[in-house]
C-alpha positions in Angstrom: -21.9 7.9 -20.8 -20.8 8.3 -17.2 -17.5 6.6 -18.0 -17.0 9.0 -20.9 -17.7 12.0 -18.6 -15.4 10.7 -16.0 -12.6 10.3 -18.5 -13.1 13.8 -19.8 -13.0 15.1 -16.2 -9.8 13.3 -15.6 -8.2 14.6 -18.8 -7.0 18.0 -17.5 -5.6 16.3 -14.4 -3.8 13.7 -16.6 -1.7 16.3 -18.4 -1.3 18.4 -15.2 0.0 15.4 -13.3 2.8 14.9 -15.8 3.8 18.5 -15.7 3.6 18.6 -11.9 5.8 15.5 -11.6 8.4 17.0 -13.9 8.3 20.3 -12.0 8.7 18.7 -8.6 11.6 16.5 -9.7 13.3 19.6 -11.3 12.5 21.7 -8.2 14.1 19.1 -5.9 17.3 19.2 -7.9 17.4 23.0 -8.1 16.5 23.5 -4.4 19.2 21.0 -3.4 21.7 22.9 -5.5 20.6 26.2 -4.1 20.9 24.9 -0.6 24.4 23.6 -1.3 25.7 26.9 -2.5 23.8 29.2 -0.1 24.7 30.0 3.5 26.9 32.1 5.6 29.7 31.1 3.1 28.5 31.5 -0.5 29.8 29.0 -3.0 29.8 28.5 -6.7 29.4 25.3 -8.6 33.1 24.7 -9.0 33.6 25.1 -5.3 30.8 22.6 -4.6 32.4 20.1 -6.9 35.8 20.7 -5.2 34.2 20.3 -1.8 32.7 16.9 -2.8 35.7 15.5 -4.8 38.6 17.4 -3.2 40.8 16.8 -0.1 38.8 15.6 2.9 40.7 17.9 5.3 39.8 21.0 3.3 37.4 23.7 4.5 35.3 23.3 1.3 34.9 19.6 2.0 33.8 20.3 5.6 31.2 22.9 4.4 29.8 20.9 1.5 30.2 17.3 2.5 30.0 17.4 6.3 27.5 20.3 6.9 25.2 21.0 3.9 24.7 17.6 2.2 23.6 15.7 5.3 21.2 18.6 6.1 19.7 18.4 2.6 19.2 14.6 2.8 17.6 14.8 6.3 15.4 17.7 5.1 14.2 15.7 2.1 13.3 12.6 4.1 11.8 14.5 7.1 9.7 16.6 4.7 8.5 13.5 2.8 7.6 11.7 6.0 5.6 14.7 7.4 3.8 15.3 4.1 2.9 11.6 3.6 1.9 11.3 7.2 -0.4 14.2 6.8 -1.8 13.0 3.5 -2.7 9.6 5.0 -4.2 11.1 8.1 -6.4 13.4 6.0 -7.4 10.5 3.8 -8.4 8.3 6.8 -10.2 11.1 8.5 -11.7 12.4 5.2 -10.8 15.9 6.4 -8.2 18.3 5.0 -7.7 19.8 8.4 -6.5 16.5 9.9 -2.8 16.4 10.7 -0.7 14.4 13.1 0.3 17.6 14.8 -3.2 18.8 15.2 -4.8 15.7 16.6 -1.9 14.9 19.0 0.1 12.2 17.4 3.2 14.4 16.9 2.8 15.7 20.4 2.9 12.2 21.8 6.1 11.5 19.9 7.5 14.8 21.1 6.6 13.9 24.8 8.6 10.7 24.6 11.5 12.5 23.0 11.4 15.2 25.7 11.4 12.5 28.4 14.5 10.8 26.8 16.4 14.1 26.3 15.6 15.5 29.8 15.1 12.6 32.1 17.0 9.7 30.4 19.8 11.3 28.3 21.8 8.1 28.6 19.3 6.5 26.2 19.5 9.2 23.5 20.3 6.6 20.8 16.8 5.2 21.3 15.2 8.6 20.5 13.7 7.6 17.1 12.2 4.4 18.6 10.9 6.3 21.6 9.3 9.0 19.4 7.5 6.3 17.4 6.3 4.5 20.5 5.1 7.8 21.9 3.2 8.7 18.8 1.8 5.1 18.5 0.6 5.0 22.1 -1.0 8.4 21.7 -2.8 7.2 18.5 -4.0 4.1 20.2 -5.2 6.1 23.2 -7.1 8.4 20.9 -8.6 5.5 19.0 -9.6 3.7 22.2 -11.3 6.8 23.7 -13.1 7.5 20.5 -14.4 4.0 20.2 -18.1 3.6 20.7 -19.1 0.5 18.8 -17.0 1.9 16.0 -14.5 4.7 15.4 -16.3 7.9 14.4 -14.0 10.3 12.5 -15.5 13.3 14.4 -14.9 11.6 17.8 -11.3 10.8 16.8 -10.6 14.4 15.9 -12.2 15.8 19.1 -10.5 13.3 21.3 -7.2 14.0 19.6 -7.5 17.7 20.2 -8.1 17.1 23.9 -5.2 14.7 24.1 -3.0 17.2 22.3 -3.8 19.8 25.0 -3.0 17.3 27.9 0.3 16.2 26.3 1.3 19.9 25.7 0.7 20.6 29.4 2.7 17.5 30.4 5.7 18.7 28.3 5.5 22.1 29.9 5.4 20.6 33.4 8.5 18.4 32.7 10.4 21.5 31.4 9.4 23.5 34.5 10.4 20.8 36.9 13.7 20.3 35.2 14.4 23.9 34.1 18.1 23.5 34.4 18.1 20.9 31.5 15.6 22.7 29.2 18.2 24.7 27.3 19.2 21.7 25.2 15.6 20.9 24.3 14.3 24.4 23.3 15.8 24.4 19.8 14.4 20.9 19.2 11.0 22.1 20.4 11.1 25.0 17.9 11.7 22.5 15.1 14.8 22.3 13.0 17.5 20.2 11.3 20.5 22.3 12.1 23.7 20.4 13.1 22.6 17.1 11.6 25.4 14.7 10.6 25.8 11.8 8.2 25.2 9.4 11.1 21.7 11.0 11.6 21.1 11.0 7.8 22.0 7.3 7.6 19.8 6.4 10.6 16.9 8.4 9.2 17.3 6.6 5.9 17.1 3.2 7.6 13.8 4.1 9.3 12.4 6.6 6.8 12.8 5.1 3.4 11.2 1.7 4.2 8.4 3.6 6.0 7.8 5.7 2.8 7.7 2.6 0.7 5.3 0.9 3.1 3.0 4.0 2.9 2.3 3.1 -0.8 0.2 0.2 0.6 -2.1 2.9 2.1 -3.4 4.0 -1.2 -5.8 1.1 -1.8 -7.2 1.4 1.8 -7.7 5.2 1.5 -9.5 4.8 -1.9 -11.9 2.2 -0.4 -12.5 4.2 2.8 -13.3 7.3 0.8 -16.3 5.5 -0.7 -17.8 5.7 2.8 -17.9 3.1 5.6 -21.2 1.5 4.6 -20.2 1.0 1.0 -16.8 -0.3 2.0 -18.4 -2.8 4.3 -20.8 -3.9 1.6 -17.8 -4.6 -0.6 -16.5 -6.9 2.1 -13.8 -4.5 3.3 -12.8 -4.5 7.0 -13.1 -0.7 7.7 -11.7 -0.7 11.3 -8.7 -2.8 10.3 -7.9 -0.4 7.4 -8.3 2.6 9.6 -6.0 1.1 12.2 -3.4 0.2 9.6 -3.5 3.7 8.2 -3.2 5.4 11.6 -0.2 3.2 12.4 1.6 4.1 9.2 0.9 7.8 9.7 2.1 7.6 13.3 5.3 5.8 12.3 6.1 8.4 9.7 5.4 11.3 12.1 7.5 9.7 14.8 10.4 9.2 12.5 10.3 12.9 11.5 9.8 14.2 15.0 12.7 12.2 16.4 15.2 14.1 14.2 13.6 17.4 13.5 11.5 18.2 16.5 8.1 19.8 16.2 7.9 21.0 12.6 4.3 21.7 11.8 2.1 22.6 8.9 3.9 20.5 6.2 1.6 17.6 6.9 -1.4 19.9 6.7 -0.6 22.3 3.9 1.3 20.2 1.3 -1.3 17.4 0.8 -4.1 20.0 0.6 -2.2 21.9 -2.2 -1.5 18.6 -4.0 -5.1 17.6 -4.0 -6.1 21.0 -5.4 -3.5 20.6 -8.2 -3.7 16.9 -9.2 -7.1 15.8 -7.9 -8.2 13.5 -5.2 -6.7 10.2 -6.5 -4.3 9.0 -3.8 -2.2 7.2 -6.4 -1.0 10.7 -7.2 -1.7 12.6 -4.0 0.6 10.5 -1.9 3.8 10.3 -4.1 3.4 14.0 -5.2 3.0 15.1 -1.5 6.2 13.2 -0.7 8.1 15.0 -3.4 6.6 18.4 -2.6 7.1 18.0 1.1 10.8 17.1 0.8 11.4 20.0 -1.6 9.5 22.5 0.5 11.2 21.6 3.8 14.7 21.9 2.2 13.8 25.2 0.6 12.3 26.7 3.8 15.2 25.4 5.9 17.7 27.0 3.5 15.8 30.3 3.7 15.6 30.1 7.5 19.4 29.5 7.9 20.6 32.0 5.2 18.2 34.9 4.8 18.4 36.1 8.4 22.1 36.0 8.7 23.8 36.2 11.2 20.8 34.6 13.0 19.7 31.1 12.0 16.0 30.9 12.4 14.5 27.5 13.3 12.7 26.2 10.2 9.7 25.2 12.5 9.2 28.9 13.3 9.3 30.0 9.7 6.8 27.3 8.7 4.5 28.4 11.5 4.5 31.9 10.1 3.8 30.5 6.6 1.4 27.7 7.5 -0.8 29.7 10.0 -2.2 32.0 7.4 -2.8 29.1 5.0 -4.6 27.2 7.7 -6.9 30.2 8.2 -7.4 30.3 4.4 -8.6 26.7 4.4 -11.0 27.5 7.2 -12.4 30.5 5.3 -12.9 28.3 2.2 -14.8 25.7 4.2 -11.9 23.3 4.4 -13.8 20.5 6.1 -15.4 19.2 3.0 -14.2 21.1 -0.1 -11.0 19.1 -0.8 -12.8 15.8 -0.7 -15.9 16.7 -2.8 
C-alpha cells in the first residue's frame, strides 16, 4: 500500500516535470533570441541572421557575433554553474538557505581573484584556477574548523558565516591599501558578464561543461545523505567522504562562475529552491532542472540589466540582489530551514 501511495504522490510531479522541462528548453531558446535582438541597437531576426552569416567586417557581425552571442553563452554556463553549485550545497547541508555565497565559498574564490587582479595582474590568465583554489581552500578551512569528531551541518554553516565575514574584511583591506588599482575591480565585485569575448566563452566551456557533467555524480550521494547520517552509515555509506566530494564539486562550480562573472549572488539560493517547489525533492530532477533554469534566468536578467536602463548598463549582480533579497526574506518567513526538505 505504501508503494501505491508513493506512486500516487509522484504522479502530479511526473506530468509537471515533463511540462517544466519543455518550458525551460523553450524559455532558453526564446531568452537567447530576445537577448540577441535586444540592446542599445535593436535588431530583427533578419539582421541577426545577417550578423551571423554575413561579412565578418560588418557592424551587424560585430554586434551579433562578437558582442552578444559570447555573452549569451557565458551567461548560460555561469548561471548553470551557480544554480547547480547552490543545489548541491543545499542538498549536502539539507538546508534551502545554504549557498556558496552565504557560507563563504564564493567569497574565498573572490578573494583569490582580487589578489590576482590587484596584486598579481601579470598572472591574470590564471584567474579561473586561482578562483577555484580560493574557493576550495575556504571550503576545506570551513570543513576543518567545523570538524568535531564529525562534520555537523549546523557547525559548517555557522563557521562558514564567520569565515565569510573575515574574507569580506580582507578584500576591503586590500582595496583600501591599493585604492589606486581598485577601479578595475569594482565592476567585477558588483557582478556581471559585460565585455566577455569568445576567448572567455571557450575557456569557460573547457572548465564549466565538464564540471556540470561531473555534478551529475552528486545525485546519488545527495539522495543517500538525505536519508540521514545514521541510516546512510547503516547502509554502509561513507558519509564524510560523500560530504567532502559534494563540497568539492560545489566549490569547483562556484569558483568557475566567480572567475568570469564576479560576485553574482542569489541564483544558487533562489533557483534550486524554486525548482524543488515545482518538481519535488528528487535530485535526479532538481539538479538538471536547476541548471536549465539558472542559465535561462541569468541570461534574462543580464539582458534586462543591460537594455532596460539605457543609457546605463546595470551590473546584473546588482539587479539579482534587488530581486533575490526579497525572495530570501520570503523563504525565512515561510520557515525555509526545513520546509523544502520535508
